[in-house]
C-alpha positions as CSV (number, residue, x, y, z in Angstrom):
1,X,69.4,-18.9,-164.3
2,X,67.0,-16.2,-163.6
3,X,64.7,-16.5,-166.6
4,X,64.0,-19.0,-169.4
5,X,66.8,-18.8,-172.1
6,X,67.3,-20.0,-175.6
7,X,70.7,-21.7,-175.8
8,X,72.8,-23.0,-178.5
9,X,74.7,-26.3,-178.1
10,X,76.9,-26.7,-174.9
11,X,79.9,-29.0,-174.6
12,X,81.8,-29.8,-171.4
13,X,85.3,-30.8,-172.3
14,X,87.8,-33.0,-170.3
15,X,88.6,-31.6,-166.9
16,X,85.3,-29.5,-166.7
17,X,83.3,-29.6,-163.5
18,X,80.2,-27.9,-164.3
19,X,76.8,-27.1,-162.4
20,X,73.8,-25.9,-164.4
21,X,71.3,-24.7,-161.8
22,X,68.1,-23.9,-163.8
23,X,66.7,-22.3,-160.8
24,X,63.1,-23.3,-161.8
25,X,63.5,-22.1,-165.4
26,X,63.7,-23.7,-168.9
27,X,66.8,-24.0,-171.1
28,X,65.5,-24.2,-174.6
29,X,68.1,-25.8,-177.1
30,X,68.4,-24.2,-180.4
31,X,70.8,-24.3,-183.3
32,X,73.8,-24.3,-183.7
33,X,74.1,-27.6,-181.9
34,X,77.4,-29.5,-181.0
35,X,78.7,-32.9,-182.0
36,X,81.4,-34.7,-183.9
37,X,82.5,-35.9,-187.4
38,X,80.4,-33.1,-189.1
39,X,77.3,-34.3,-187.4
40,X,76.3,-31.4,-185.0
41,X,72.8,-32.6,-183.7
42,X,73.4,-32.6,-180.0
43,X,71.8,-30.0,-177.6
44,X,74.3,-30.7,-174.6
45,X,77.4,-32.9,-174.9
46,X,79.6,-33.8,-172.0
47,X,83.0,-35.2,-172.8
48,X,85.0,-37.9,-170.9
49,X,86.9,-36.5,-168.0
50,X,84.1,-33.9,-167.2
51,X,81.8,-33.9,-164.1
52,X,78.4,-32.4,-164.5
53,X,75.3,-31.6,-162.2
54,X,72.1,-30.2,-163.8
55,X,69.3,-29.4,-161.4
56,X,65.9,-27.5,-160.6
57,X,64.5,-26.9,-164.1
58,X,63.7,-27.9,-167.5
59,X,65.9,-28.6,-170.7
60,X,63.7,-29.1,-173.9
61,X,64.0,-28.5,-177.7
62,X,61.6,-27.6,-180.5
63,X,64.0,-28.0,-183.3
64,X,63.6,-30.6,-185.9
65,X,67.4,-30.6,-186.4
66,X,68.0,-32.0,-182.8
67,X,68.8,-35.7,-182.8
68,X,70.1,-36.1,-179.1
69,X,69.1,-33.7,-176.5
70,X,72.0,-34.8,-174.0
71,X,74.8,-36.9,-175.1
72,X,76.9,-38.1,-172.2
73,X,80.5,-39.2,-172.2
74,X,81.3,-37.6,-168.8
75,X,82.8,-39.4,-165.9
76,X,79.7,-38.4,-163.7
77,X,76.4,-36.9,-164.7
78,X,73.8,-36.1,-162.0
79,X,70.2,-35.1,-163.0
80,X,68.6,-33.7,-159.8
81,X,64.9,-32.3,-160.3
82,X,65.3,-32.0,-164.1
83,X,62.8,-32.3,-166.8
84,X,64.3,-33.4,-170.1
85,X,62.1,-33.5,-173.2
86,X,62.3,-33.4,-177.0
87,X,60.1,-33.4,-180.1
88,X,59.0,-35.9,-182.6
89,X,62.5,-35.5,-184.4
90,X,64.6,-36.0,-181.1
91,X,65.8,-39.7,-181.3
92,X,67.3,-39.8,-178.0
93,X,66.6,-37.6,-174.9
94,X,69.5,-38.8,-172.7
95,X,72.3,-40.9,-174.5
96,X,74.9,-42.5,-172.2
97,X,78.2,-43.8,-173.5
98,X,80.6,-43.5,-170.6
99,X,80.7,-42.9,-166.9
100,X,78.1,-42.8,-164.0
101,X,74.7,-41.3,-164.5
102,X,72.3,-40.8,-161.7
103,X,68.7,-39.5,-162.1
104,X,66.9,-38.6,-158.9
105,X,64.5,-36.3,-157.1
106,X,61.6,-36.0,-159.5
107,X,63.6,-36.0,-162.6
108,X,61.7,-36.8,-165.6
109,X,62.9,-38.0,-169.2
110,X,60.4,-37.8,-171.7
111,X,60.6,-38.9,-175.4
112,X,58.0,-38.5,-178.1
113,X,57.0,-40.6,-181.2
114,X,58.3,-43.9,-179.9
115,X,61.8,-42.7,-179.6
116,X,64.3,-43.4,-176.7
117,X,64.0,-41.7,-173.3
118,X,67.5,-43.1,-172.3
119,X,70.1,-45.6,-173.2
120,X,73.2,-47.3,-171.9
121,X,75.6,-48.0,-175.0
122,X,78.8,-49.8,-174.5
123,X,82.2,-49.3,-176.4
124,X,81.4,-46.5,-178.9
125,X,85.3,-46.4,-179.2
126,X,88.1,-47.9,-177.2
127,X,88.4,-44.9,-174.8
128,X,85.0,-45.8,-173.6
129,X,85.6,-49.5,-172.8
130,X,85.4,-49.0,-169.1
131,X,81.7,-48.7,-169.7
132,X,78.7,-46.9,-168.4
133,X,76.2,-47.1,-165.4
134,X,73.0,-45.5,-165.3
135,X,71.0,-45.4,-162.1
136,X,67.5,-44.3,-161.3
137,X,68.1,-43.4,-157.7
138,X,64.4,-43.1,-156.4
139,X,60.9,-43.8,-157.3
140,X,60.2,-40.1,-158.0
141,X,62.0,-40.3,-161.3
142,X,59.7,-40.7,-164.4
143,X,60.8,-42.4,-167.7
144,X,58.5,-41.8,-170.6
145,X,59.6,-43.7,-173.8
146,X,61.9,-46.5,-174.7
147,X,65.0,-47.7,-172.9
148,X,67.9,-49.1,-175.0
149,X,70.8,-51.3,-173.8
150,X,73.2,-51.9,-176.7
151,X,76.8,-52.3,-177.6
152,X,79.1,-51.3,-180.4
153,X,79.6,-53.9,-183.2
154,X,82.7,-56.1,-182.5
155,X,82.5,-55.7,-178.6
156,X,82.2,-58.9,-176.8
157,X,79.1,-59.8,-174.9
158,X,81.2,-60.6,-171.8
159,X,82.6,-56.9,-171.6
160,X,79.2,-55.5,-172.5
161,X,77.3,-57.2,-169.7
162,X,80.0,-56.9,-167.1
163,X,80.7,-53.1,-167.8
164,X,77.3,-51.7,-168.8
165,X,74.6,-51.4,-166.0
166,X,71.1,-50.0,-165.5
167,X,69.8,-50.0,-162.0
168,X,66.5,-49.1,-160.8
169,X,64.8,-49.0,-157.3
170,X,63.1,-52.0,-155.6
171,X,59.6,-52.0,-156.8
172,X,60.1,-49.5,-159.6
173,X,58.2,-50.3,-162.8
174,X,60.2,-49.7,-166.0
175,X,59.8,-51.7,-169.2
176,X,63.0,-53.6,-170.0
177,X,64.5,-53.7,-173.5
178,X,63.6,-56.9,-175.3
179,X,65.6,-59.9,-174.2
180,X,66.3,-58.5,-170.8
181,X,64.7,-58.2,-167.4
182,X,65.2,-56.4,-164.1
183,X,65.9,-58.5,-161.2
184,X,67.2,-57.9,-157.6
185,X,70.9,-57.6,-157.0
186,X,72.5,-60.0,-154.6
187,X,72.3,-57.7,-151.8
188,X,68.6,-56.9,-152.4
189,X,69.2,-53.1,-152.4
190,X,68.1,-52.4,-156.1
191,X,67.1,-54.1,-159.3
192,X,69.6,-54.5,-162.2
193,X,69.0,-55.1,-165.9
194,X,70.0,-58.6,-166.9
195,X,69.4,-61.0,-169.7
196,X,66.1,-62.6,-169.6
């Protein structure tokens, strides 16, 4: 990008390999948005089978119609020096249902009004049963807002806990969801969210 832009919803389909280089600028999400089942309330939506890199800038919205700024089902999502933020109506800034998500290099995820900065949600449907892993790669990443760690009704705790992971650096401070805590992995290289 060479300047700030107002952008309707973006969806990356299966097989897509996308790099969004914001080049120091802001992408401002405006209607029409994307989504499914007649609920079009996502700013950016990345489908299973896609690989997405977003770097060097800001993605935000001022629309009261946007519920999820970034809805991720991709195989791989990397956020490199990206600032994500919403408004009071934005329930989730970064919602993760599948694949590997990495936040690094000064990335900031900021929710307002007591909403969710990011989540890891297991088993939304059977095609996502392989799970989701969210990694905060370094201590320059800032998370402002709640963290959710949840599963779809009917999915087993065993599958959920074995296939859904949140990792943070050693010494990184992040409030764990109720009933969970962060502890060192066996190899001592990072902290993982586990049952308290």
